C-alpha positions as a printed NumPy array, in Angstrom:
array([[156.726,  83.518,  66.613],
       [155.368,  86.132,  69.   ],
       [152.465,  83.942,  69.923],
       [154.736,  80.913,  70.398],
       [157.07 ,  82.86 ,  72.679],
       [154.27 ,  84.362,  74.674],
       [152.686,  80.987,  75.218],
       [156.101,  79.588,  76.207],
       [156.614,  82.314,  78.814],
       [153.146,  81.823,  80.307],
       [153.616,  78.094,  80.668],
       [157.171,  78.329,  81.97 ],
       [157.608,  77.813,  85.707],
       [160.708,  79.994,  85.474],
       [158.557,  83.063,  84.842],
       [156.716,  82.654,  88.103],
       [159.835,  81.575,  89.953],
       [161.517,  84.724,  88.802],
       [158.687,  87.056,  89.983],
       [158.303,  85.34 ,  93.399],
       [162.169,  85.145,  93.784],
       [162.383,  88.89 ,  93.082],
       [159.888,  89.651,  95.844],
       [161.507,  87.242,  98.255],
       [164.925,  88.762,  97.511],
       [163.53 ,  92.236,  98.489],
       [162.648,  90.948, 101.956],
       [166.331,  90.305, 102.697],
       [166.821,  94.031, 103.366],
       [165.727,  93.408, 107.02 ],
       [162.689,  92.784, 109.297],
       [160.174,  95.52 , 110.09 ],
       [161.708,  98.062, 112.392],
       [158.955,  99.962, 114.193],
       [161.491, 101.94 , 116.262],
       [162.799, 103.713, 113.182],
       [161.01 , 107.064, 112.577],
       [160.649, 106.611, 108.798],
       [159.864, 102.876, 108.866],
       [157.827, 102.799, 105.62 ],
       [157.742, 100.673, 102.529],
       [159.378, 103.487, 100.395],
       [162.196, 103.571, 102.964],
       [162.844,  99.821, 102.677],
       [162.77 ,  99.949,  98.864],
       [165.383, 102.655,  99.062],
       [167.398, 100.683, 101.511],
       [167.344,  97.531,  99.365],
       [168.287,  99.303,  96.098],
       [170.93 , 101.549,  97.507],
       [172.605,  99.475, 100.207],
       [171.739,  95.808,  99.924],
       [174.309,  93.651,  98.204],
       [171.512,  91.196,  97.153],
       [170.262,  93.853,  94.719],
       [172.9  ,  92.572,  92.312],
       [170.983,  89.355,  92.08 ],
       [167.859,  90.954,  90.558],
       [169.282,  91.032,  87.032],
       [169.6  ,  87.27 ,  87.39 ],
       [165.963,  86.81 ,  88.265],
       [165.099,  89.121,  85.441],
       [167.075,  86.849,  83.046],
       [165.478,  83.654,  84.137],
       [162.34 ,  83.598,  81.966],
       [163.875,  84.219,  78.513],
       [167.536,  85.326,  78.312],
       [168.608,  81.729,  77.684],
       [166.109,  81.235,  74.835],
       [168.55 ,  81.726,  72.062],
       [171.135,  79.359,  73.698],
       [168.456,  76.603,  74.18 ],
       [167.158,  77.032,  70.539],
       [170.622,  77.057,  69.035],
       [171.551,  73.899,  70.873],
       [168.371,  72.15 ,  69.775],
       [168.714,  73.319,  66.104],
       [165.575,  75.461,  66.201],
       [167.382,  78.676,  65.311],
       [168.215,  77.676,  61.805],
       [164.57 ,  76.729,  60.992],
       [163.203,  79.875,  62.486],
       [165.768,  82.138,  60.748],
       [165.101,  80.49 ,  57.324],
       [161.339,  80.725,  57.784],
       [160.988,  84.164,  59.35 ],
       [164.352,  85.822,  58.463],
       [167.323,  86.351,  60.716],
       [166.442,  90.022,  61.369],
       [162.846,  89.203,  62.589],
       [164.157,  86.226,  64.588],
       [166.777,  88.285,  66.419],
       [164.363,  91.205,  66.894],
       [161.772,  88.92 ,  68.5  ],
       [164.363,  87.45 ,  70.815],
       [165.736,  90.826,  71.921],
       [162.334,  92.384,  72.444],
       [161.019,  89.48 ,  74.444],
       [164.185,  89.276,  76.494],
       [164.004,  92.986,  77.293],
       [160.231,  93.007,  78.082],
       [160.166,  89.863,  80.193],
       [163.099,  91.003,  82.272],
       [161.466,  94.404,  82.779],
       [158.135,  92.906,  83.832],
       [159.694,  90.213,  85.971],
       [161.466,  92.803,  88.182],
       [158.583,  95.319,  88.198],
       [156.021,  92.691,  89.172],
       [158.264,  91.063,  91.668],
       [159.062,  94.333,  93.447],
       [155.493,  95.556,  93.304],
       [154.457,  92.214,  94.938],
       [156.91 ,  92.963,  97.691],
       [155.56 ,  96.439,  98.092],
       [151.908,  95.183,  98.263],
       [152.695,  92.547, 100.911],
       [154.805,  94.902, 102.981],
       [152.168,  97.685, 102.873],
       [149.884,  95.461, 105.053],
       [152.262,  95.844, 107.886],
       [153.798,  99.336, 107.643],
       [152.846, 102.62 , 106.027],
       [153.501, 102.867, 102.289],
       [155.414, 106.173, 102.68 ],
       [155.97 , 109.184, 104.865],
       [156.03 , 112.732, 103.667],
       [159.564, 113.87 , 102.94 ],
       [160.726, 117.365, 103.809],
       [164.348, 117.375, 102.675],
       [164.687, 120.145, 100.077],
       [167.398, 118.066,  98.231],
       [166.119, 117.748,  94.682],
       [167.295, 114.248,  93.72 ],
       [165.377, 112.613,  90.896],
       [161.702, 112.004,  91.941],
       [162.243, 113.448,  95.4  ],
       [159.649, 116.091,  94.738],
       [157.023, 113.328,  94.557],
       [157.745, 112.521,  98.231],
       [157.543, 116.177,  99.239],
       [154.288, 116.453,  97.273],
       [152.611, 113.449,  98.978],
       [152.945, 111.118,  96.004],
       [155.162, 108.477,  97.634],
       [153.375, 105.656,  95.783],
       [154.216, 107.209,  92.51 ],
       [157.814, 107.74 ,  93.642],
       [158.23 , 103.93 ,  94.306],
       [156.58 , 103.027,  90.958],
       [159.027, 105.179,  89.023],
       [162.039, 104.104,  91.103],
       [161.191, 100.458,  90.628],
       [160.588, 100.918,  86.895],
       [163.89 , 102.741,  86.276],
       [165.82 , 100.005,  88.135],
       [163.928,  97.406,  86.151],
       [164.951,  99.161,  82.956],
       [168.58 ,  98.626,  83.994],
       [167.86 ,  94.926,  84.668],
       [166.33 ,  94.707,  81.19 ],
       [169.447,  96.112,  79.72 ],
       [171.618,  93.643,  81.523],
       [169.431,  90.81 ,  80.304],
       [169.82 ,  91.878,  76.682],
       [173.567,  92.053,  77.164],
       [173.375,  88.463,  78.587],
       [171.607,  87.286,  75.495],
       [174.323,  88.865,  73.405],
       [176.956,  87.033,  75.286],
       [175.017,  83.761,  75.019],
       [175.008,  84.258,  71.193],
       [178.861,  84.409,  71.402],
       [178.92 ,  81.395,  73.758],
       [175.601,  79.51 ,  73.43 ],
       [175.176,  78.16 ,  76.806],
       [172.086,  78.813,  79.049],
       [174.179,  79.172,  82.209],
       [176.236,  81.845,  80.439],
       [172.989,  83.608,  79.566],
       [171.69 ,  83.534,  83.134],
       [174.954,  84.431,  84.89 ],
       [176.223,  87.118,  82.591],
       [173.798,  89.789,  83.594],
       [175.122,  89.627,  87.108],
       [178.75 ,  89.63 ,  85.967],
       [178.211,  92.313,  83.282],
       [176.282,  94.604,  85.717],
       [179.115,  94.404,  88.256],
       [182.   ,  94.932,  85.798],
       [180.406,  97.583,  83.656],
       [179.037,  99.504,  86.626],
       [182.513,  99.508,  88.223],
       [183.841, 101.035,  85.013],
       [181.164, 103.68 ,  84.578],
       [181.407, 104.652,  88.26 ],
       [184.494, 106.577,  87.186],
       [182.433, 108.514,  84.565],
       [180.562, 111.807,  84.913],
       [177.237, 111.308,  86.88 ],
       [175.121, 111.518,  83.596],
       [176.97 , 108.417,  82.234],
       [177.335, 106.613,  85.627],
       [175.056, 103.53 ,  85.135],
       [175.   , 102.84 ,  88.909],
       [173.605, 106.264,  89.73 ],
       [171.246, 106.199,  86.868],
       [169.753, 102.846,  87.838],
       [169.103, 104.137,  91.397],
       [167.71 , 107.45 ,  90.171],
       [170.277, 109.101,  92.53 ],
       [171.109, 112.31 ,  90.717],
       [169.854, 115.873,  90.887],
       [167.595, 117.079,  87.986],
       [165.852, 120.373,  87.539],
       [163.048, 118.475,  85.844],
       [161.864, 115.007,  86.919],
       [160.401, 114.377,  83.479],
       [163.749, 115.079,  81.688],
       [165.586, 113.007,  84.281],
       [163.322, 109.967,  83.818],
       [163.312, 110.157,  80.078],
       [167.106, 110.59 ,  79.912],
       [167.695, 107.682,  82.212],
       [165.336, 105.287,  80.368],
       [166.798, 106.534,  77.035],
       [170.388, 105.64 ,  78.189],
       [169.218, 102.012,  79.02 ],
       [167.261, 101.692,  75.945],
       [170.147, 102.883,  73.747],
       [172.592, 100.421,  75.284],
       [170.05 ,  97.669,  74.946],
       [169.593,  98.636,  71.249],
       [173.307,  98.499,  70.633],
       [173.48 ,  95.067,  72.301],
       [170.514,  94.013,  70.22 ],
       [172.186,  95.075,  66.971],
       [175.318,  93.159,  67.934],
       [173.167,  90.116,  68.838],
       [171.618,  90.221,  65.33 ],
       [175.072,  90.367,  63.753],
       [176.302,  87.432,  65.691],
       [173.2  ,  85.326,  64.926],
       [173.477,  86.154,  61.316],
       [177.08 ,  85.033,  61.286],
       [176.166,  81.843,  63.11 ],
       [173.315,  81.064,  60.656],
       [175.756,  81.583,  57.743],
       [178.297,  79.312,  59.486],
       [180.771,  82.21 ,  59.756],
       [181.064,  81.449,  63.479],
       [181.541,  77.894,  64.659]])
């Protein structure tokens, strides 16, 4: 099953459309502004993630390659055969893991492609001197701006991965590929609006942007990734339960 899904992803045009689309979407944050004193790639990445409304479309691109896989297989009758042959638990686990991994890689590769292209025109980063200790900020003050961008992109991609798994869960409840693709956008908007009222450590919007103060960058990064991983795991377990009920005809 793993080999079949990997082969399917490599052959699917949606995989490459999603990566290129992610990079193209990042360019919507504005043209090069050489008059701005910190006109760097790192600045434009920050600008896009924190202020650009098109940021909300990145979970959709992350969902393109694989999130609709279950809906497609259920409609075509493949799910029953795979579940009987491999077991429901292994089938569900394979779908969740591939969904999470492909969404993560799609957003990371797409944004890194954007960073690579933009770095030919403007500096990658400028040394940051503000003493404010937001997560990863010390990397900028220490002259490691490239590492700052990699971590920032990876953390945001982890949030997109979580929304993709949530989208697959919703597609198990309503097996429709359009539900699978659109639900990460809808879920991210609704859930973030709810958690924005929570304390900062549980605010998914702040966590996805790495926009909180931490005494230790390592603790902050591990905590943030763990939150997204935990929510993804819960969605994955619920996905397994729903799939099991569908295979047993407990859900019609």
